[in-house]
C-alpha positions as CSV (number, residue, x, y, z in Angstrom):
1,M,-207.1,49.7,-7.1
2,V,-206.1,51.4,-10.3
3,A,-203.2,53.4,-8.8
4,D,-201.5,50.3,-7.5
5,A,-201.8,48.5,-10.8
6,L,-200.1,51.5,-12.5
7,K,-196.9,51.6,-10.5
8,P,-193.7,51.6,-12.4
9,G,-192.6,48.0,-13.1
10,S,-196.2,46.7,-13.2
11,P,-197.3,44.9,-16.4
12,S,-199.2,47.3,-18.7
13,P,-202.8,46.5,-19.5
14,K,-203.0,45.1,-23.0
15,F,-204.6,46.3,-26.1
16,D,-205.6,44.9,-29.5
17,Y,-206.7,47.6,-31.8
18,E,-207.4,48.4,-35.4
19,N,-204.4,49.8,-37.1
20,Q,-205.0,52.7,-39.5
21,K,-202.7,51.0,-42.0
22,G,-204.8,47.8,-41.8
23,G,-205.1,44.8,-39.6
24,K,-204.7,44.9,-35.8
25,T,-201.9,45.9,-33.5
26,T,-201.4,44.3,-30.0
27,L,-199.2,45.5,-27.2
28,E,-197.4,42.1,-27.3
29,S,-196.4,42.8,-31.0
30,L,-194.3,45.7,-29.7
31,N,-192.3,43.8,-27.2
32,G,-188.6,44.4,-27.2
33,K,-189.0,48.2,-27.6
34,Y,-190.0,51.0,-25.4
35,V,-193.5,52.2,-26.2
36,Y,-194.6,55.8,-25.9
37,I,-198.4,55.9,-26.0
38,D,-200.4,59.0,-26.9
39,L,-204.1,58.7,-26.0
40,W,-205.9,61.3,-28.0
41,A,-208.9,62.2,-30.3
42,T,-209.3,64.2,-33.4
43,W,-211.9,66.5,-31.7
44,C,-209.5,67.3,-28.8
45,G,-207.8,70.7,-29.2
46,P,-205.0,70.1,-26.6
47,C,-204.3,66.7,-28.3
48,R,-203.9,68.4,-31.7
49,E,-201.5,71.0,-30.2
50,Q,-199.1,68.1,-29.3
51,I,-199.0,66.7,-32.8
52,P,-196.1,68.9,-34.1
53,F,-194.1,68.2,-31.0
54,L,-194.7,64.5,-31.2
55,Q,-193.7,64.4,-34.9
56,K,-190.5,66.2,-34.0
57,I,-189.7,63.6,-31.3
58,E,-190.6,60.7,-33.6
59,E,-188.1,62.1,-36.1
60,Q,-185.4,62.5,-33.5
61,Y,-185.8,58.9,-32.3
62,K,-186.2,57.2,-35.7
63,G,-184.3,54.0,-35.7
64,K,-184.0,53.9,-31.9
65,N,-185.4,51.3,-29.6
66,I,-188.8,53.0,-29.2
67,E,-192.2,52.8,-30.9
68,F,-194.6,55.7,-30.9
69,V,-198.2,54.6,-30.6
70,S,-201.2,56.9,-30.9
71,I,-204.5,55.5,-29.7
72,S,-207.5,57.5,-30.7
73,I,-210.7,57.4,-28.7
74,D,-212.8,58.7,-31.7
75,A,-216.1,56.9,-32.1
76,Q,-216.2,53.9,-34.3
77,K,-218.8,55.7,-36.5
78,D,-216.1,58.4,-37.1
79,Q,-213.5,55.9,-38.2
80,E,-213.3,57.3,-41.7
81,K,-212.9,60.9,-40.3
82,W,-210.1,59.7,-38.0
83,S,-208.3,57.8,-40.8
84,K,-208.5,60.8,-43.1
85,F,-207.1,63.1,-40.3
86,V,-204.2,60.7,-39.7
87,T,-203.4,60.7,-43.5
88,E,-203.8,64.4,-44.0
89,K,-201.8,65.4,-41.0
90,Q,-199.2,62.8,-42.0
91,L,-199.2,61.4,-38.4
92,G,-196.3,59.1,-37.8
93,G,-195.9,56.1,-35.5
94,I,-198.5,53.4,-35.1
95,Q,-202.0,54.9,-35.4
96,L,-204.7,52.9,-33.6
97,L,-208.4,53.3,-32.9
98,A,-209.7,52.2,-29.5
99,E,-213.0,50.4,-29.1
100,N,-215.8,52.0,-27.2
101,E,-214.3,55.5,-26.9
102,W,-214.1,56.5,-23.2
103,E,-215.3,53.0,-22.2
104,S,-212.3,51.4,-23.9
105,Q,-210.8,48.7,-21.6
106,F,-207.4,50.1,-22.0
107,L,-208.4,53.6,-21.0
108,K,-210.4,52.2,-18.1
109,A,-207.5,50.1,-16.9
110,Y,-205.3,53.2,-16.8
111,G,-208.1,55.3,-15.2
112,V,-207.9,57.9,-18.0
113,F,-210.6,60.5,-17.9
114,S,-208.9,63.2,-20.0
115,V,-206.9,63.4,-23.2
116,P,-204.2,63.8,-24.2
117,T,-202.6,61.3,-21.8
118,F,-199.1,59.9,-22.4
119,I,-197.8,56.6,-21.2
120,L,-194.3,55.1,-21.4
121,L,-193.7,51.3,-21.3
122,D,-190.5,49.4,-21.2
123,P,-189.4,46.7,-23.7
124,A,-191.0,44.0,-21.6
125,G,-194.4,45.7,-21.7
126,N,-194.1,47.0,-18.1
127,I,-195.0,50.6,-17.0
128,V,-192.2,53.1,-16.8
129,N,-194.5,56.0,-16.3
130,A,-198.4,55.9,-16.5
131,Y,-198.4,59.7,-16.6
132,A,-195.4,60.4,-18.9
133,P,-194.5,64.0,-19.9
134,K,-196.2,65.3,-23.0
135,P,-194.1,65.8,-26.2
136,S,-193.9,69.6,-25.7
137,D,-192.3,69.1,-22.3
138,D,-188.5,69.0,-22.2
139,K,-188.8,66.4,-19.4
140,L,-189.7,63.8,-22.0
141,I,-186.3,63.9,-23.6
142,D,-184.7,63.9,-20.2
143,L,-186.7,60.7,-19.4
144,F,-185.7,59.1,-22.7
145,N,-182.1,60.0,-22.0
146,S,-182.2,58.6,-18.5
147,L,-183.4,55.3,-20.0
148,K,-180.7,55.5,-22.8
149,I,-183.3,55.1,-25.5
């Protein structure tokens, strides 16, 4: 059952996605740091509303033991549009494009059916919170502080 697999302390489902800067990025390549994942899409209004808040938090936590990873579920055919959006909006963190949009293995493993969805993983790649607070929610900073990030 999805819910049991997503309990805090459970290993996160893995990903291996195309990075907007070139090459691929895997979850394993981020081991050793907390990972805050933003599942989003360029066509999603509520996702876009979170961008300024996410950028502010990324700035606040620069150099700390955390990586910010945005995984877009834009269609592969819209890869150029996605890449241009990332560049124009000067999105920070690690920008990845999922395979198969909603059918992406990572989304399915997390049971995600709406975006934006935020996930926090620990430095060992285990789930801290499969439904982490969004960047505009003050509870996110409280969570980071409680983990001493």
